[in-house]
mmCIF file of the N, C-alpha and C atoms, coordinates in Angstrom:
data_MODEL
# 
_entry.id   MODEL 
# 
loop_
_atom_site.group_PDB 
_atom_site.id 
_atom_site.type_symbol 
_atom_site.label_atom_id 
_atom_site.label_alt_id 
_atom_site.label_comp_id 
_atom_site.label_asym_id 
_atom_site.label_entity_id 
_atom_site.label_seq_id 
_atom_site.pdbx_PDB_ins_code 
_atom_site.Cartn_x 
_atom_site.Cartn_y 
_atom_site.Cartn_z 
_atom_site.occupancy 
_atom_site.B_iso_or_equiv 
_atom_site.pdbx_formal_charge 
_atom_site.auth_seq_id 
_atom_site.auth_comp_id 
_atom_site.auth_asym_id 
_atom_site.auth_atom_id 
_atom_site.pdbx_PDB_model_num 
ATOM 1   N N  . MET A 1 1  ? 113.795 83.307 49.112 1.00 0.00 ? 1  MET A N  1 
ATOM 2   C CA . MET A 1 1  ? 112.845 82.623 48.258 1.00 0.00 ? 1  MET A CA 1 
ATOM 3   C C  . MET A 1 1  ? 113.586 82.230 46.977 1.00 0.00 ? 1  MET A C  1 
ATOM 4   N N  . ASN A 1 2  ? 113.332 81.018 46.516 1.00 0.00 ? 2  ASN A N  1 
ATOM 5   C CA . ASN A 1 2  ? 114.022 80.545 45.325 1.00 0.00 ? 2  ASN A CA 1 
ATOM 6   C C  . ASN A 1 2  ? 113.012 80.064 44.276 1.00 0.00 ? 2  ASN A C  1 
ATOM 7   N N  . VAL A 1 3  ? 113.534 79.632 43.140 1.00 0.00 ? 3  VAL A N  1 
ATOM 8   C CA . VAL A 1 3  ? 112.695 79.186 42.024 1.00 0.00 ? 3  VAL A CA 1 
ATOM 9   C C  . VAL A 1 3  ? 111.764 78.056 42.465 1.00 0.00 ? 3  VAL A C  1 
ATOM 10  N N  . SER A 1 4  ? 112.273 77.131 43.230 1.00 0.00 ? 4  SER A N  1 
ATOM 11  C CA . SER A 1 4  ? 111.476 76.002 43.700 1.00 0.00 ? 4  SER A CA 1 
ATOM 12  C C  . SER A 1 4  ? 110.283 76.466 44.537 1.00 0.00 ? 4  SER A C  1 
ATOM 13  N N  . ASP A 1 5  ? 110.521 77.405 45.433 1.00 0.00 ? 5  ASP A N  1 
ATOM 14  C CA . ASP A 1 5  ? 109.449 77.936 46.287 1.00 0.00 ? 5  ASP A CA 1 
ATOM 15  C C  . ASP A 1 5  ? 108.342 78.571 45.443 1.00 0.00 ? 5  ASP A C  1 
ATOM 16  N N  . VAL A 1 6  ? 108.743 79.402 44.496 1.00 0.00 ? 6  VAL A N  1 
ATOM 17  C CA . VAL A 1 6  ? 107.777 80.110 43.664 1.00 0.00 ? 6  VAL A CA 1 
ATOM 18  C C  . VAL A 1 6  ? 107.004 79.125 42.786 1.00 0.00 ? 6  VAL A C  1 
ATOM 19  N N  . ALA A 1 7  ? 107.691 78.143 42.233 1.00 0.00 ? 7  ALA A N  1 
ATOM 20  C CA . ALA A 1 7  ? 107.020 77.139 41.405 1.00 0.00 ? 7  ALA A CA 1 
ATOM 21  C C  . ALA A 1 7  ? 105.931 76.426 42.197 1.00 0.00 ? 7  ALA A C  1 
ATOM 22  N N  . GLU A 1 8  ? 106.236 76.057 43.409 1.00 0.00 ? 8  GLU A N  1 
ATOM 23  C CA . GLU A 1 8  ? 105.252 75.383 44.253 1.00 0.00 ? 8  GLU A CA 1 
ATOM 24  C C  . GLU A 1 8  ? 104.072 76.302 44.562 1.00 0.00 ? 8  GLU A C  1 
ATOM 25  N N  . MET A 1 9  ? 104.361 77.556 44.871 1.00 0.00 ? 9  MET A N  1 
ATOM 26  C CA . MET A 1 9  ? 103.297 78.508 45.202 1.00 0.00 ? 9  MET A CA 1 
ATOM 27  C C  . MET A 1 9  ? 102.360 78.755 44.019 1.00 0.00 ? 9  MET A C  1 
ATOM 28  N N  . LEU A 1 10 ? 102.925 78.776 42.812 1.00 0.00 ? 10 LEU A N  1 
ATOM 29  C CA . LEU A 1 10 ? 102.124 79.055 41.625 1.00 0.00 ? 10 LEU A CA 1 
ATOM 30  C C  . LEU A 1 10 ? 101.546 77.798 40.979 1.00 0.00 ? 10 LEU A C  1 
ATOM 31  N N  . GLY A 1 11 ? 101.988 76.633 41.449 1.00 0.00 ? 11 GLY A N  1 
ATOM 32  C CA . GLY A 1 11 ? 101.527 75.390 40.851 1.00 0.00 ? 11 GLY A CA 1 
ATOM 33  C C  . GLY A 1 11 ? 102.084 75.192 39.452 1.00 0.00 ? 11 GLY A C  1 
ATOM 34  N N  . LYS A 1 12 ? 103.308 75.668 39.238 1.00 0.00 ? 12 LYS A N  1 
ATOM 35  C CA . LYS A 1 12 ? 103.984 75.558 37.938 1.00 0.00 ? 12 LYS A CA 1 
ATOM 36  C C  . LYS A 1 12 ? 105.282 74.783 38.126 1.00 0.00 ? 12 LYS A C  1 
ATOM 37  N N  . THR A 1 13 ? 105.910 74.423 37.012 1.00 0.00 ? 13 THR A N  1 
ATOM 38  C CA . THR A 1 13 ? 107.204 73.747 37.116 1.00 0.00 ? 13 THR A CA 1 
ATOM 39  C C  . THR A 1 13 ? 108.298 74.786 37.353 1.00 0.00 ? 13 THR A C  1 
ATOM 40  N N  . GLN A 1 14 ? 109.423 74.302 37.865 1.00 0.00 ? 14 GLN A N  1 
ATOM 41  C CA . GLN A 1 14 ? 110.561 75.186 38.065 1.00 0.00 ? 14 GLN A CA 1 
ATOM 42  C C  . GLN A 1 14 ? 111.031 75.749 36.731 1.00 0.00 ? 14 GLN A C  1 
ATOM 43  N N  . GLN A 1 15 ? 110.986 74.919 35.696 1.00 0.00 ? 15 GLN A N  1 
ATOM 44  C CA . GLN A 1 15 ? 111.419 75.369 34.369 1.00 0.00 ? 15 GLN A CA 1 
ATOM 45  C C  . GLN A 1 15 ? 110.535 76.515 33.861 1.00 0.00 ? 15 GLN A C  1 
ATOM 46  N N  . THR A 1 16 ? 109.234 76.447 34.126 1.00 0.00 ? 16 THR A N  1 
ATOM 47  C CA . THR A 1 16 ? 108.322 77.516 33.728 1.00 0.00 ? 16 THR A CA 1 
ATOM 48  C C  . THR A 1 16 ? 108.713 78.822 34.399 1.00 0.00 ? 16 THR A C  1 
ATOM 49  N N  . ILE A 1 17 ? 109.028 78.758 35.671 1.00 0.00 ? 17 ILE A N  1 
ATOM 50  C CA . ILE A 1 17 ? 109.429 79.960 36.406 1.00 0.00 ? 17 ILE A CA 1 
ATOM 51  C C  . ILE A 1 17 ? 110.741 80.497 35.847 1.00 0.00 ? 17 ILE A C  1 
ATOM 52  N N  . ARG A 1 18 ? 111.707 79.624 35.613 1.00 0.00 ? 18 ARG A N  1 
ATOM 53  C CA . ARG A 1 18 ? 113.000 80.061 35.071 1.00 0.00 ? 18 ARG A CA 1 
ATOM 54  C C  . ARG A 1 18 ? 112.845 80.758 33.729 1.00 0.00 ? 18 ARG A C  1 
ATOM 55  N N  . ILE A 1 19 ? 112.106 80.129 32.823 1.00 0.00 ? 19 ILE A N  1 
ATOM 56  C CA . ILE A 1 19 ? 111.928 80.711 31.491 1.00 0.00 ? 19 ILE A CA 1 
ATOM 57  C C  . ILE A 1 19 ? 111.150 82.020 31.575 1.00 0.00 ? 19 ILE A C  1 
ATOM 58  N N  . GLY A 1 20 ? 110.133 82.051 32.412 1.00 0.00 ? 20 GLY A N  1 
ATOM 59  C CA . GLY A 1 20 ? 109.357 83.283 32.603 1.00 0.00 ? 20 GLY A CA 1 
ATOM 60  C C  . GLY A 1 20 ? 110.214 84.425 33.111 1.00 0.00 ? 20 GLY A C  1 
ATOM 61  N N  . LEU A 1 21 ? 111.124 84.139 34.019 1.00 0.00 ? 21 LEU A N  1 
ATOM 62  C CA . LEU A 1 21 ? 112.024 85.174 34.530 1.00 0.00 ? 21 LEU A CA 1 
ATOM 63  C C  . LEU A 1 21 ? 113.037 85.583 33.462 1.00 0.00 ? 21 LEU A C  1 
ATOM 64  N N  . GLN A 1 22 ? 113.549 84.618 32.714 1.00 0.00 ? 22 GLN A N  1 
ATOM 65  C CA . GLN A 1 22 ? 114.505 84.931 31.652 1.00 0.00 ? 22 GLN A CA 1 
ATOM 66  C C  . GLN A 1 22 ? 113.893 85.830 30.586 1.00 0.00 ? 22 GLN A C  1 
ATOM 67  N N  . ARG A 1 23 ? 112.631 85.613 30.287 1.00 0.00 ? 23 ARG A N  1 
ATOM 68  C CA . ARG A 1 23 ? 111.954 86.374 29.226 1.00 0.00 ? 23 ARG A CA 1 
ATOM 69  C C  . ARG A 1 23 ? 111.251 87.626 29.740 1.00 0.00 ? 23 ARG A C  1 
ATOM 70  N N  . GLY A 1 24 ? 111.308 87.865 31.039 1.00 0.00 ? 24 GLY A N  1 
ATOM 71  C CA . GLY A 1 24 ? 110.680 89.057 31.598 1.00 0.00 ? 24 GLY A CA 1 
ATOM 72  C C  . GLY A 1 24 ? 109.175 88.973 31.691 1.00 0.00 ? 24 GLY A C  1 
ATOM 73  N N  . ILE A 1 25 ? 108.633 87.758 31.686 1.00 0.00 ? 25 ILE A N  1 
ATOM 74  C CA . ILE A 1 25 ? 107.185 87.568 31.751 1.00 0.00 ? 25 ILE A CA 1 
ATOM 75  C C  . ILE A 1 25 ? 106.653 87.768 33.170 1.00 0.00 ? 25 ILE A C  1 
ATOM 76  N N  . PHE A 1 26 ? 107.381 87.278 34.145 1.00 0.00 ? 26 PHE A N  1 
ATOM 77  C CA . PHE A 1 26 ? 106.946 87.408 35.538 1.00 0.00 ? 26 PHE A CA 1 
ATOM 78  C C  . PHE A 1 26 ? 107.493 88.698 36.144 1.00 0.00 ? 26 PHE A C  1 
ATOM 79  N N  . PRO A 1 27 ? 106.635 89.469 36.829 1.00 0.00 ? 27 PRO A N  1 
ATOM 80  C CA . PRO A 1 27 ? 107.049 90.759 37.369 1.00 0.00 ? 27 PRO A CA 1 
ATOM 81  C C  . PRO A 1 27 ? 107.693 90.698 38.752 1.00 0.00 ? 27 PRO A C  1 
ATOM 82  N N  . PHE A 1 28 ? 107.976 89.512 39.243 1.00 0.00 ? 28 PHE A N  1 
ATOM 83  C CA . PHE A 1 28 ? 108.472 89.395 40.617 1.00 0.00 ? 28 PHE A CA 1 
ATOM 84  C C  . PHE A 1 28 ? 109.946 89.047 40.728 1.00 0.00 ? 28 PHE A C  1 
ATOM 85  N N  . GLY A 1 29 ? 110.669 89.151 39.637 1.00 0.00 ? 29 GLY A N  1 
ATOM 86  C CA . GLY A 1 29 ? 112.093 88.840 39.713 1.00 0.00 ? 29 GLY A CA 1 
ATOM 87  C C  . GLY A 1 29 ? 112.781 89.056 38.385 1.00 0.00 ? 29 GLY A C  1 
ATOM 88  N N  . ALA A 1 30 ? 114.020 88.592 38.319 1.00 0.00 ? 30 ALA A N  1 
ATOM 89  C CA . ALA A 1 30 ? 114.824 88.747 37.107 1.00 0.00 ? 30 ALA A CA 1 
ATOM 90  C C  . ALA A 1 30 ? 115.789 87.584 36.988 1.00 0.00 ? 30 ALA A C  1 
ATOM 91  N N  . ALA A 1 31 ? 116.269 87.392 35.765 1.00 0.00 ? 31 ALA A N  1 
ATOM 92  C CA . ALA A 1 31 ? 117.278 86.369 35.495 1.00 0.00 ? 31 ALA A CA 1 
ATOM 93  C C  . ALA A 1 31 ? 118.380 87.036 34.687 1.00 0.00 ? 31 ALA A C  1 
ATOM 94  N N  . TYR A 1 32 ? 119.612 86.709 35.018 1.00 0.00 ? 32 TYR A N  1 
ATOM 95  C CA . TYR A 1 32 ? 120.722 87.278 34.260 1.00 0.00 ? 32 TYR A CA 1 
ATOM 96  C C  . TYR A 1 32 ? 121.896 86.326 34.243 1.00 0.00 ? 32 TYR A C  1 
ATOM 97  N N  . LYS A 1 33 ? 122.725 86.502 33.227 1.00 0.00 ? 33 LYS A N  1 
ATOM 98  C CA . LYS A 1 33 ? 123.955 85.728 33.117 1.00 0.00 ? 33 LYS A CA 1 
ATOM 99  C C  . LYS A 1 33 ? 125.083 86.553 33.713 1.00 0.00 ? 33 LYS A C  1 
ATOM 100 N N  . LEU A 1 34 ? 126.003 85.888 34.361 1.00 0.00 ? 34 LEU A N  1 
ATOM 101 C CA . LEU A 1 34 ? 127.117 86.607 34.959 1.00 0.00 ? 34 LEU A CA 1 
ATOM 102 C C  . LEU A 1 34 ? 128.055 87.169 33.907 1.00 0.00 ? 34 LEU A C  1 
ATOM 103 N N  . ASP A 1 35 ? 128.202 86.463 32.776 1.00 0.00 ? 35 ASP A N  1 
ATOM 104 C CA . ASP A 1 35 ? 129.019 86.955 31.673 1.00 0.00 ? 35 ASP A CA 1 
ATOM 105 C C  . ASP A 1 35 ? 128.571 86.282 30.375 1.00 0.00 ? 35 ASP A C  1 
ATOM 106 N N  . GLU A 1 36 ? 129.064 86.754 29.274 1.00 0.00 ? 36 GLU A N  1 
ATOM 107 C CA . GLU A 1 36 ? 128.656 86.256 27.959 1.00 0.00 ? 36 GLU A CA 1 
ATOM 108 C C  . GLU A 1 36 ? 128.979 84.775 27.748 1.00 0.00 ? 36 GLU A C  1 
ATOM 109 N N  . ASN A 1 37 ? 130.054 84.294 28.335 1.00 0.00 ? 37 ASN A N  1 
ATOM 110 C CA . ASN A 1 37 ? 130.491 82.914 28.129 1.00 0.00 ? 37 ASN A CA 1 
ATOM 111 C C  . ASN A 1 37 ? 129.755 81.906 29.007 1.00 0.00 ? 37 ASN A C  1 
ATOM 112 N N  . ASN A 1 38 ? 129.056 82.395 29.996 1.00 0.00 ? 38 ASN A N  1 
ATOM 113 C CA . ASN A 1 38 ? 128.375 81.532 30.947 1.00 0.00 ? 38 ASN A CA 1 
ATOM 114 C C  . ASN A 1 38 ? 126.959 81.238 30.448 1.00 0.00 ? 38 ASN A C  1 
ATOM 115 N N  . LYS A 1 39 ? 126.595 79.969 30.354 1.00 0.00 ? 39 LYS A N  1 
ATOM 116 C CA . LYS A 1 39 ? 125.258 79.592 29.904 1.00 0.00 ? 39 LYS A CA 1 
ATOM 117 C C  . LYS A 1 39 ? 124.262 79.536 31.061 1.00 0.00 ? 39 LYS A C  1 
ATOM 118 N N  . ARG A 1 40 ? 124.744 79.606 32.274 1.00 0.00 ? 40 ARG A N  1 
ATOM 119 C CA . ARG A 1 40 ? 123.872 79.507 33.440 1.00 0.00 ? 40 ARG A CA 1 
ATOM 120 C C  . ARG A 1 40 ? 123.347 80.876 33.843 1.00 0.00 ? 40 ARG A C  1 
ATOM 121 N N  . TYR A 1 41 ? 122.123 80.874 34.303 1.00 0.00 ? 41 TYR A N  1 
ATOM 122 C CA . TYR A 1 41 ? 121.486 82.098 34.770 1.00 0.00 ? 41 TYR A CA 1 
ATOM 123 C C  . TYR A 1 41 ? 121.517 82.173 36.293 1.00 0.00 ? 41 TYR A C  1 
ATOM 124 N N  . VAL A 1 42 ? 121.463 83.372 36.786 1.00 0.00 ? 42 VAL A N  1 
ATOM 125 C CA . VAL A 1 42 ? 121.276 83.641 38.202 1.00 0.00 ? 42 VAL A CA 1 
ATOM 126 C C  . VAL A 1 42 ? 119.883 84.258 38.316 1.00 0.00 ? 42 VAL A C  1 
ATOM 127 N N  . TYR A 1 43 ? 119.120 83.815 39.299 1.00 0.00 ? 43 TYR A N  1 
ATOM 128 C CA . TYR A 1 43 ? 117.745 84.289 39.458 1.00 0.00 ? 43 TYR A CA 1 
ATOM 129 C C  . TYR A 1 43 ? 117.622 85.106 40.736 1.00 0.00 ? 43 TYR A C  1 
ATOM 130 N N  . VAL A 1 44 ? 116.966 86.247 40.606 1.00 0.00 ? 44 VAL A N  1 
ATOM 131 C CA . VAL A 1 44 ? 116.680 87.105 41.752 1.00 0.00 ? 44 VAL A CA 1 
ATOM 132 C C  . VAL A 1 44 ? 115.167 87.178 41.857 1.00 0.00 ? 44 VAL A C  1 
ATOM 133 N N  . ILE A 1 45 ? 114.643 86.810 43.021 1.00 0.00 ? 45 ILE A N  1 
ATOM 134 C CA . ILE A 1 45 ? 113.192 86.805 43.231 1.00 0.00 ? 45 ILE A CA 1 
ATOM 135 C C  . ILE A 1 45 ? 112.892 87.667 44.457 1.00 0.00 ? 45 ILE A C  1 
ATOM 136 N N  . TYR A 1 46 ? 111.937 88.568 44.285 1.00 0.00 ? 46 TYR A N  1 
ATOM 137 C CA . TYR A 1 46 ? 111.548 89.482 45.358 1.00 0.00 ? 46 TYR A CA 1 
ATOM 138 C C  . TYR A 1 46 ? 110.274 88.957 46.032 1.00 0.00 ? 46 TYR A C  1 
ATOM 139 N N  . PRO A 1 47 ? 110.385 88.466 47.269 1.00 0.00 ? 47 PRO A N  1 
ATOM 140 C CA . PRO A 1 47 ? 109.228 87.861 47.947 1.00 0.00 ? 47 PRO A CA 1 
ATOM 141 C C  . PRO A 1 47 ? 107.993 88.758 48.000 1.00 0.00 ? 47 PRO A C  1 
ATOM 142 N N  . GLU A 1 48 ? 108.175 90.034 48.239 1.00 0.00 ? 48 GLU A N  1 
ATOM 143 C CA . GLU A 1 48 ? 107.010 90.924 48.310 1.00 0.00 ? 48 GLU A CA 1 
ATOM 144 C C  . GLU A 1 48 ? 106.309 91.032 46.965 1.00 0.00 ? 48 GLU A C  1 
ATOM 145 N N  . LYS A 1 49 ? 107.075 90.993 45.884 1.00 0.00 ? 49 LYS A N  1 
ATOM 146 C CA . LYS A 1 49 ? 106.482 91.049 44.544 1.00 0.00 ? 49 LYS A CA 1 
ATOM 147 C C  . LYS A 1 49 ? 105.738 89.752 44.219 1.00 0.00 ? 49 LYS A C  1 
ATOM 148 N N  . VAL A 1 50 ? 106.263 88.629 44.721 1.00 0.00 ? 50 VAL A N  1 
ATOM 149 C CA . VAL A 1 50 ? 105.563 87.347 44.535 1.00 0.00 ? 50 VAL A CA 1 
ATOM 150 C C  . VAL A 1 50 ? 104.215 87.406 45.235 1.00 0.00 ? 50 VAL A C  1 
ATOM 151 N N  . LYS A 1 51 ? 104.191 87.922 46.456 1.00 0.00 ? 51 LYS A N  1 
ATOM 152 C CA . LYS A 1 51 ? 102.938 88.040 47.215 1.00 0.00 ? 51 LYS A CA 1 
ATOM 153 C C  . LYS A 1 51 ? 101.949 88.943 46.485 1.00 0.00 ? 51 LYS A C  1 
ATOM 154 N N  . GLU A 1 52 ? 102.439 90.046 45.935 1.00 0.00 ? 52 GLU A N  1 
ATOM 155 C CA . GLU A 1 52 ? 101.565 90.944 45.170 1.00 0.00 ? 52 GLU A CA 1 
ATOM 156 C C  . GLU A 1 52 ? 101.002 90.212 43.949 1.00 0.00 ? 52 GLU A C  1 
ATOM 157 N N  . TYR A 1 53 ? 101.834 89.471 43.268 1.00 0.00 ? 53 TYR A N  1 
ATOM 158 C CA . TYR A 1 53 ? 101.432 88.735 42.074 1.00 0.00 ? 53 TYR A CA 1 
ATOM 159 C C  . TYR A 1 53 ? 100.354 87.707 42.403 1.00 0.00 ? 53 TYR A C  1 
ATOM 160 N N  . LEU A 1 54 ? 100.494 87.046 43.539 1.00 0.00 ? 54 LEU A N  1 
ATOM 161 C CA . LEU A 1 54 ? 99.526  86.025 43.947 1.00 0.00 ? 54 LEU A CA 1 
ATOM 162 C C  . LEU A 1 54 ? 98.232  86.628 44.475 1.00 0.00 ? 54 LEU A C  1 
ATOM 163 N N  . GLY A 1 55 ? 98.297  87.836 44.948 1.00 0.00 ? 55 GLY A N  1 
ATOM 164 C CA . GLY A 1 55 ? 97.124  88.485 45.524 1.00 0.00 ? 55 GLY A CA 1 
ATOM 165 C C  . GLY A 1 55 ? 97.092  88.299 47.028 1.00 0.00 ? 55 GLY A C  1 
ATOM 166 N N  . GLU A 1 56 ? 96.411  89.187 47.677 1.00 0.00 ? 56 GLU A N  1 
ATOM 167 C CA . GLU A 1 56 ? 96.430  89.176 49.140 1.00 0.00 ? 56 GLU A CA 1 
ATOM 168 C C  . GLU A 1 56 ? 95.666  88.019 49.754 1.00 0.00 ? 56 GLU A C  1 
ATOM 169 N N  . ASN A 1 57 ? 94.821  87.313 49.000 1.00 0.00 ? 57 ASN A N  1 
ATOM 170 C CA . ASN A 1 57 ? 94.061  86.200 49.544 1.00 0.00 ? 57 ASN A CA 1 
ATOM 171 C C  . ASN A 1 57 ? 94.775  84.858 49.407 1.00 0.00 ? 57 ASN A C  1 
ATOM 172 N N  . TYR A 1 58 ? 95.978  84.862 48.837 1.00 0.00 ? 58 TYR A N  1 
ATOM 173 C CA . TYR A 1 58 ? 96.706  83.610 48.670 1.00 0.00 ? 58 TYR A CA 1 
ATOM 174 C C  . TYR A 1 58 ? 96.947  82.966 50.027 1.00 0.00 ? 58 TYR A C  1 
ATOM 175 N N  . GLY A 1 59 ? 96.648  81.678 50.129 1.00 0.00 ? 59 GLY A N  1 
ATOM 176 C CA . GLY A 1 59 ? 96.919  80.934 51.348 1.00 0.00 ? 59 GLY A CA 1 
ATOM 177 C C  . GLY A 1 59 ? 95.858  81.063 52.432 1.00 0.00 ? 59 GLY A C  1 
ATOM 178 N N  . LYS A 1 60 ? 94.873  81.921 52.204 1.00 0.00 ? 60 LYS A N  1 
ATOM 179 C CA . LYS A 1 60 ? 93.801  82.073 53.184 1.00 0.00 ? 60 LYS A CA 1 
ATOM 180 C C  . LYS A 1 60 ? 92.680  81.110 52.867 1.00 0.00 ? 60 LYS A C  1 
ATOM 181 N N  . GLU A 1 61 ? 92.124  80.525 53.913 1.00 0.00 ? 61 GLU A N  1 
ATOM 182 C CA . GLU A 1 61 ? 91.000  79.615 53.715 1.00 0.00 ? 61 GLU A CA 1 
ATOM 183 C C  . GLU A 1 61 ? 89.732  80.419 53.525 1.00 0.00 ? 61 GLU A C  1 
ATOM 184 N N  . ASN A 1 62 ? 88.839  79.906 52.681 1.00 0.00 ? 62 ASN A N  1 
ATOM 185 C CA . ASN A 1 62 ? 87.564  80.596 52.418 1.00 0.00 ? 62 ASN A CA 1 
ATOM 186 C C  . ASN A 1 62 ? 86.574  80.349 53.519 1.00 0.00 ? 62 ASN A C  1 
# 
C-alpha cells in the first residue's frame, strides 16, 4: 500500500497524506528521512492500521 492508495481511500490528496505522516497525525504509518542531508522522505504505511482507521464498514454497501 502506498501514499496514492491511502489518499484515494480517504478522499484526500497525496500531499495531505504525506504531511500527515510526516507530522505524526495519521496513526497508520510513518515518514522518515534516510539521513540529515536528504530532503526526501520515505513513507511506511501499515495496511491493517489503515483499515482500522477507516473502520470496519469501509467499502461495504448499505
